[in-house]
N, C-alpha and C positions, 0 to 999 in steps of 0.2 A: 504494500500500500504506500502511496506517495506521502510526503510530509504533509501536504495540504489536506489529503484525505484523512490522515491520522489525527490531525488537529481538529478537523470538523467532526470526526467521530467522537473525539474526546469531549468537545463542547456539547454535542448533542447528548452524550451520556450524562453530563451534568444536569440535564433537564429531561431525563429519560421518561419520567412519567408523563410529562406534558407532550413529548413526542408520541408516546403510545396513545394518548387520548386523542391526538390529532389524526394519526395515520393508522392506528389499530383500534379504532373505536368500537369494534365488535367484541373486544376483550374486557377484562376487569383486573383490578389489583387484588393480589393475594399475598400478604406479607411483603417480602422484598422483591416480588416478581409480578410482572404483567402477564396474564394468561390469555391466550387466544388460540384459534384453530391452526393458523399457519401464517406465513409472511404475507400472504395475499388477503389477510384480514377476514378470513372466514370464521364462523363461530365454532368454538371447540376449546380443547385444553392441551393440545399437543405442543404448542410453542410457548416457551418461557423467556421473558426478557428481564434481565437483572436491572433493578431500578437504582440500586446503590452499590458502590464498590464494596467488595468484601474479600475474604481470603481466596475465594474461587475465581476472582477476576474483576475487571473494571465494570463500571455501570454502562448499560447500553448493549452489552453483548447478549446474544440470544442463541437458543438452540431449539430445534424442532425434534422432539423425541421420536416422532413417527417416521421421519425421513432421514434423520441424522444430519440435516442441514444446519449450518450455523453462520453467524455473521455479526454485523453491527447495525446501527441505526441508519447508516447510509443505504444499506441494502433495503431496509424497510421503506425508506423514501422512494428509492428506485422502483420497487415493485408496485407501490400503491399510487404512484403518479404516472406510471407507464413510461418511464424515462429510459433512454438508452445510453446517452452520452454522459460521461462523468461531469463535464462542464455543467450540464443541465441539473444533474443531481446536486452538485455543489451549490449552484445558484438557489435551488429550492431550499437546501439546508440553511444557507445564509439568510434567505428570506424569513424562514421560520425563526431563526435565532434572533433576528432583529425585532420580532413581534413581542409585545408585552406578554409575558408568560403567565398563565392562570395559576393561582395557588393550588397546591396539591389537594386532590379530592379523595375522600376515602370511601365514596359510594360510586359504584360503577354506573355508567349511563345505561338506559334501557337499550336493548338490542335494536340497532338501526337508527337511533336518535341522532340527528344532525350528522349523519355518516354518509360520505360519498362512496359509491362502489369502486373497488379497486380496478385499475385498468388491466386488461388481459395481457398476460405476459407474452412477449414476442408477437404482438398483434400487427396487422397491416397498418394500423394507425401509428405504431411506433416506427415501422419501416418508413412511412411517408414523412414522419417528422425528421428522421435522420437524413433521408435523401434531400429534403429541403434545406437542411443545414450544410450540405456538402457543396462543392464548387466544381466548375468545369475542370477537366484534367489538363488543359493546355498550360505548359510551363510548370507542372507540379511533379512531385515524386511518382505519382501514378503514371503519368505519361512516360517518365523515365523508366519505370518498371516494365511497362508494355514494350517500349522501344528496345529494351534490353533483351526481350524475348522475340524480337523481330517483328512485332505487331505495330502496324501503323493504321490508326483509325481516323476517319474524317472528323473534322471539327463539328460536323452536324450530328454526330452520334450523341443522343441525349441520355442513353441508358447508363453510361459509365461516368462516374464523378470521383472526386477526391475529398477526403476529410483529413485535416492535419492532426487532429487529436481525438481519435475514435476510441471510446471506452472499451477496454478489454478486461475480462474477469477470469482469473485462474480458477477453474472449476474444482480443483483439488484443494488448494490452500485458501480460497476465498479472497485472495489479494486482488486488487484492481489497480490499473494504471492506464495511461493513454498512449497510443501509438498512431502514426499516420496509416491511412487505409484507403485502398481502392474500394469504392462503393458501386455496386451494380444493381440496378433496379430490376425486379421481377414484376412483370405486368401481365394483365389479362388482354384479351383481344381488343378491348375497347381502349387500351392504353392506360388504364387505371393501375397504379402501383399497388400490388398486393403483398409484396415482400421485398427482400433484398439480400444480397450476398456481400459480406465484408471480407476483404483480403488484407490482413495487416502487413505492413511493409517495414523493412529494415530502414531506420532513419538515415543510414549511411548510403542508401541507394543500392545495396547489394541484394536485391531480390526480396523474397518474403521475410517477415520478421522471424527470428529464431524462437518460435513457440511450438508447443506440442500440437496445437491445432490452429494454424494461422488463418484458417478460412472457416467462417461460420455463416449460416443463413438464418433468417427469421421471417415470419409472416406466413401467408397462404401461398404455398409453392406448387402444390399438386396441379398439374395441367398448365401452369403459368411459367414461362421461361424468361430468361434475359434476352430480349429482342435487340438485334442490331440490324438496322436498315429496314425496319417495318413501320409503315404509317398506320396508326390505329384505325381499324374499320375498313381499310383498303383491301381489295382482293390480293391474294398472294398465290398466283398460279404455280410458281416454282420456288422452293425454299430448301434450306438444309438445316438439320437439327443434330445435336449431339449433347454430351454431358457437360464438358468443361468450357468455361468462358474463354480461356486461352486457345483451346482447340478451335472453337467456332470463330474467334477473332482472327485466327491464323487463316482460315478459309476466306474470311471477309477481306483480309489483306490482299490476297491474290485475285479475289473475285468481288470487288467492292460494290457491284450492282446486285449481288445475290443476297436476299434477306436470309438471315440465319438466326437460330434460336439455341441458346445454351440452357439446358434443363437443370443443371447443377448436380444431378445424380442419376444413376441408372433407373431407379424407381420412378423418378419424376419424368425421365425421358419416356418411359413406357406409357405414362398417362398424359402425354402432351396433347393439348387441344389444337386441332387443325384450324387455320384461319380460313375465312370464306374464299371460295374459288380455288382452293388448293387442288392441284391435279398431279403434281409430281414432287416427291419428297426424297431428298438425298440425306441419308443417315450417316453421320461421321462415326466410324468405328475407331477403336484403338487396340493396343495389344493386351489390355486388361480383360481377362476372362470374366470378371465380375459384371462387365457391361453387356454381355451377350443377351442376358434375359431382357434387358431394356430394349435392345435392338429388335429382338424377335417379337416381343409383345407390341412394340410400336409398328413394326411391319405388318403384323396381323391386323391391328386396328386400322391401319391405313388402307389395307386391302378391303376390309369390311366397309370402309367409307368411300370406296371408289378412287382412292389415291394410289398412284404407282409409287412404290417405295424401292429405292436403289441404295445399296450400301457403298460408301466410299471408304477405301482402306489405305492407311498410310504405309510408307516404306519402313519407318522406324517405329518408335513406341506410340506416337500420336502425331497429329498434323503440326503441332507446335515444334516437336522435335524435328520434323521434316523441314519446316520453315527456317529454324535456327541453324541446323547443321548442314542442310543441303542447299538452302537459298530459295528465294521466291520463284526464280525462273525454273529451277528443277521441280519444285512443287507444282507449278502450273503445268509443266509438261507431263508430270506423273498423273495429274487429275484429268488431263485432256482425254485420255483413252477410257476413263471411267464415267465420263459424262455422256449424256445423249448428245449426238453431234450438234444439233441446233443449240443446245445449252452451252456446249463448249465454245461455239462461235460467238454466242451472245455474251457470256459472262467472262470468259478468259480474254477475249479481245478487249473488253472494257477495262480489264485489269492491266 
């Protein structure tokens, strides 16, 4: 946890009962603890928040005996305000600490009294909030990261953005800090953001951040991909789809006129929603056997919908490997014989 986070958590702990009455209002005080169902403010007795420091630890620390989750009051604010970024969490904590604090009360409020429902964890609303706080990638570490992988995207691509201080939580230790991140919007066919994918980056510019899981997604993902080159509501007679953002952005680099969709996982690829007017679908494969189910299921669904599905196969591990190690000209030549001739003339000549 950063120094600023530690200080905010300590200050919130000094007013732990007031914090609980504000953000965990469906609970009640019992001795030195605030008792509530869970961190999302449901009714129950599983979660205990320590109200005053004692030999067991500082004030404000909590544990959920049902799930073994634990944390501090910053986590409580994050969950109950539906926040994603540490900056927003800190702002809300500072706002609360600047308010006149009510005197301690020894009688709990009636269930639901003056209590706002908790925001849904990992919701599309949280995704839209984070995407709105991000910025275009031009001149940023995100553009440098993509260029380092041989990927060149048009400035008109709206799905990919950059956030310089994206909140990251270690799921094992509970520690949190901020890192720069590539932000990719997951949208439905109407162009509405339903989720997003975060790729945390090494601040030095050397690829992804050195984290156990430098890439995470949130929101409503099933059926909805990261679209590159798709205008919401417009017919898409020919398109390509695959799992990874870098894989699909690599195809887009050599075929910039071809709309592509990155489904983020094999399961989500299998459930991809077809855009209106789609008649031919190229599915980008890779050397990972785990993705075969997604390809097979998507091909089956395409056939049932009257869409011709054709599989594109890389020479190396995936199409980004081909782009980086063999070059765009070699990748274009390799794709030429896998495309329908009229598509090869249309999309490869445009590249």
